[in-house]
C-alpha positions, 0 to 999 in steps of 0.5 A: 079586844074586849078586855072586861067580860060579863059573866053574871048577874046579881038577882037578889040577896041569900039570907042575912050576912050579905051573900047574893045570887047570881045568875050566871052568863057563863056556859060552865056555872062552876067557873065561879068557883075559880074566881078570886076577885069580880067587879061591880061597877067598877069596883073589884071586889074580892070573893070570900065563898062561892056556892054552886046550886042549880041555874045560880051560883051564891056569892060572899063578897068581901066588904057586903056583910048584911043583906041591907048592903047586899040589897043595893047590888040587886040588878048589878052585873058581875064582870072580871078581867079577860086575864081571869076568864076561863081558858077556851078550847082551839076553835071557840070563841068568846061571844063579845070577840064575835060581835062586831066581826064582819061576816065575807064570803069567799068571793069577798062579798061583805054580808054585814057585822055580827050584832049577836049570837043566838044560841038554838041549842043544836048550833050558834047563829050569827045574827049580823045586819046589813042596811038595816037588813037582817042576815044570819048564818049558821055557825056550822062547819062547812059554812063558817070557814075561818074566824080571824079574831084579830082583823075583826072578820068570819069567813062564810061559804059563799051564799048559794052553797048554803042557801 
Protein backbone atom coordinates (compact mmCIF):
# COMPACT_ATOMS: atom_id res chain seq x y z
CA UNK A 1 0.00 0.00 0.00
CA UNK A 2 1.06 3.53 -0.69
CA UNK A 3 2.60 5.23 2.35
CA UNK A 4 2.54 8.83 1.10
CA UNK A 5 -0.72 10.57 0.17
CA UNK A 6 -1.16 13.76 -1.83
CA UNK A 7 -3.87 15.80 -0.10
CA UNK A 8 -3.63 19.13 -1.90
CA UNK A 9 -1.81 21.52 -4.19
CA UNK A 10 -0.52 25.02 -3.46
CA UNK A 11 -2.21 27.44 -5.84
CA UNK A 12 -0.63 30.74 -4.79
CA UNK A 13 0.45 32.88 -1.85
CA UNK A 14 -1.86 34.53 0.66
CA UNK A 15 -0.77 37.82 2.18
CA UNK A 16 2.81 38.85 2.93
CA UNK A 17 3.67 36.59 5.89
CA UNK A 18 4.36 33.38 3.94
CA UNK A 19 0.92 31.80 3.97
CA UNK A 20 -0.12 29.71 0.96
CA UNK A 21 -3.50 28.85 -0.55
CA UNK A 22 -4.06 25.13 -0.98
CA UNK A 23 -6.59 23.40 -3.21
CA UNK A 24 -7.73 20.40 -1.18
CA UNK A 25 -7.83 16.94 -2.74
CA UNK A 26 -9.53 15.58 0.39
CA UNK A 27 -13.28 15.04 0.66
CA UNK A 28 -13.17 16.70 4.08
CA UNK A 29 -11.42 20.07 3.86
CA UNK A 30 -11.54 20.34 7.68
CA UNK A 31 -9.06 17.46 7.94
CA UNK A 32 -6.29 20.05 7.42
CA UNK A 33 -7.01 21.42 10.93
CA UNK A 34 -5.68 18.17 12.41
CA UNK A 35 -2.34 18.23 10.60
CA UNK A 36 0.83 18.77 12.57
CA UNK A 37 3.17 18.44 9.59
CA UNK A 38 3.11 18.11 5.81
CA UNK A 39 5.65 17.29 3.11
CA UNK A 40 6.54 19.30 0.05
CA UNK A 41 9.18 17.87 -2.31
CA UNK A 42 10.12 15.24 0.30
CA UNK A 43 10.87 17.92 2.92
CA UNK A 44 8.78 18.02 6.10
CA UNK A 45 7.26 21.27 7.33
CA UNK A 46 5.55 21.93 10.65
CA UNK A 47 2.05 23.37 10.27
CA UNK A 48 1.83 26.62 12.24
CA UNK A 49 -1.70 27.69 11.33
CA UNK A 50 -4.69 26.57 9.23
CA UNK A 51 -7.60 28.68 8.01
CA UNK A 52 -10.48 27.11 6.13
CA UNK A 53 -12.15 29.13 3.37
CA UNK A 54 -14.77 27.97 0.86
CA UNK A 55 -13.06 25.51 -1.51
CA UNK A 56 -9.54 26.19 -0.20
CA UNK A 57 -7.23 26.09 2.77
CA UNK A 58 -4.78 28.75 3.93
CA UNK A 59 -1.65 27.15 5.43
CA UNK A 60 1.15 28.77 7.36
CA UNK A 61 4.19 26.50 7.43
CA UNK A 62 7.17 26.97 9.72
CA UNK A 63 10.16 28.33 7.80
CA UNK A 64 8.10 29.97 5.06
CA UNK A 65 7.82 33.47 6.48
CA UNK A 66 7.40 35.89 3.59
CA UNK A 67 5.66 36.18 0.24
CA UNK A 68 8.90 35.88 -1.76
CA UNK A 69 9.67 32.52 -0.18
CA UNK A 70 6.07 31.34 -0.40
CA UNK A 71 5.80 32.04 -4.15
CA UNK A 72 8.49 29.40 -4.77
CA UNK A 73 6.00 26.76 -3.58
CA UNK A 74 3.32 27.65 -6.13
CA UNK A 75 1.98 24.48 -7.88
CA UNK A 76 3.75 22.19 -5.35
CA UNK A 77 1.88 19.20 -3.94
CA UNK A 78 1.08 18.85 -0.24
CA UNK A 79 1.68 15.31 0.99
CA UNK A 80 1.31 13.40 4.25
CA UNK A 81 2.30 10.00 5.62
CA UNK A 82 -0.41 7.32 5.74
CA UNK A 83 -0.19 7.36 9.54
CA UNK A 84 -1.41 10.98 9.46
CA UNK A 85 -4.36 10.26 7.14
CA UNK A 86 -7.91 10.44 8.37
CA UNK A 87 -9.48 7.19 9.48
CA UNK A 88 -11.99 6.02 6.91
CA UNK A 89 -15.32 4.45 7.78
CA UNK A 90 -15.79 0.75 7.08
CA UNK A 91 -16.09 -0.07 3.37
CA UNK A 92 -14.40 3.21 2.31
CA UNK A 93 -10.99 3.21 0.62
CA UNK A 94 -8.33 5.65 -0.42
CA UNK A 95 -8.25 6.09 -4.19
CA UNK A 96 -4.51 5.36 -4.25
CA UNK A 97 -5.25 1.93 -2.72
CA UNK A 98 -7.89 1.13 -5.37
CA UNK A 99 -5.62 2.07 -8.27
CA UNK A 100 -3.82 -1.03 -9.48
CA UNK A 101 -6.45 -3.46 -8.18
CA UNK A 102 -7.53 -6.15 -10.63
CA UNK A 103 -11.24 -6.26 -11.47
CA UNK A 104 -12.44 -9.88 -11.41
CA UNK A 105 -15.94 -11.12 -12.00
CA UNK A 106 -17.57 -13.95 -10.09
CA UNK A 107 -16.79 -16.41 -12.90
CA UNK A 108 -13.07 -15.59 -12.63
CA UNK A 109 -12.76 -13.35 -15.70
CA UNK A 110 -10.33 -10.48 -15.32
CA UNK A 111 -11.37 -7.09 -16.63
CA UNK A 112 -8.14 -5.14 -16.26
CA UNK A 113 -6.59 -3.08 -13.51
CA UNK A 114 -8.11 0.06 -12.03
CA UNK A 115 -6.35 3.09 -13.53
CA UNK A 116 -8.45 5.78 -11.86
CA UNK A 117 -11.66 6.47 -9.96
CA UNK A 118 -14.17 8.84 -11.55
CA UNK A 119 -16.36 10.83 -9.17
CA UNK A 120 -19.75 11.39 -10.80
CA UNK A 121 -21.64 12.83 -7.85
CA UNK A 122 -24.14 10.00 -7.59
CA UNK A 123 -21.65 7.13 -7.42
CA UNK A 124 -17.99 6.51 -8.12
CA UNK A 125 -16.90 4.64 -11.23
CA UNK A 126 -13.80 2.45 -11.45
CA UNK A 127 -11.97 3.02 -14.73
CA UNK A 128 -9.88 0.08 -15.87
CA UNK A 129 -8.00 -0.78 -19.04
CA UNK A 130 -7.61 -4.23 -20.52
CA UNK A 131 -5.78 -4.83 -23.79
CA UNK A 132 -5.97 -1.10 -24.54
CA UNK A 133 -9.75 -0.90 -24.08
CA UNK A 134 -11.54 1.09 -21.39
CA UNK A 135 -13.72 -0.78 -18.93
CA UNK A 136 -15.98 1.20 -16.55
CA UNK A 137 -17.56 -0.30 -13.45
CA UNK A 138 -20.07 1.66 -11.35
CA UNK A 139 -19.06 1.32 -7.71
CA UNK A 140 -22.51 0.28 -6.56
CA UNK A 141 -23.70 -2.26 -4.04
CA UNK A 142 -24.82 -5.27 -6.03
CA UNK A 143 -22.15 -4.74 -8.68
CA UNK A 144 -19.04 -4.46 -6.50
CA UNK A 145 -19.16 -7.55 -4.28
CA UNK A 146 -15.86 -7.33 -2.42
CA UNK A 147 -12.75 -5.19 -2.24
CA UNK A 148 -9.54 -6.81 -1.02
CA UNK A 149 -6.85 -4.14 -0.85
CA UNK A 150 -4.20 -6.54 0.46
CA UNK A 151 -4.61 -8.87 -2.54
CA UNK A 152 -5.32 -5.93 -4.91
CA UNK A 153 -8.57 -7.53 -6.16
CA UNK A 154 -12.04 -6.03 -6.62
CA UNK A 155 -14.71 -8.71 -7.11
CA UNK A 156 -17.61 -7.66 -9.34
CA UNK A 157 -20.78 -9.35 -10.53
CA UNK A 158 -20.63 -11.19 -13.84
CA UNK A 159 -21.12 -8.80 -16.72
CA UNK A 160 -24.46 -10.28 -17.80
CA UNK A 161 -25.91 -9.18 -14.46
CA UNK A 162 -25.37 -5.46 -14.91
CA UNK A 163 -24.73 -4.70 -18.55
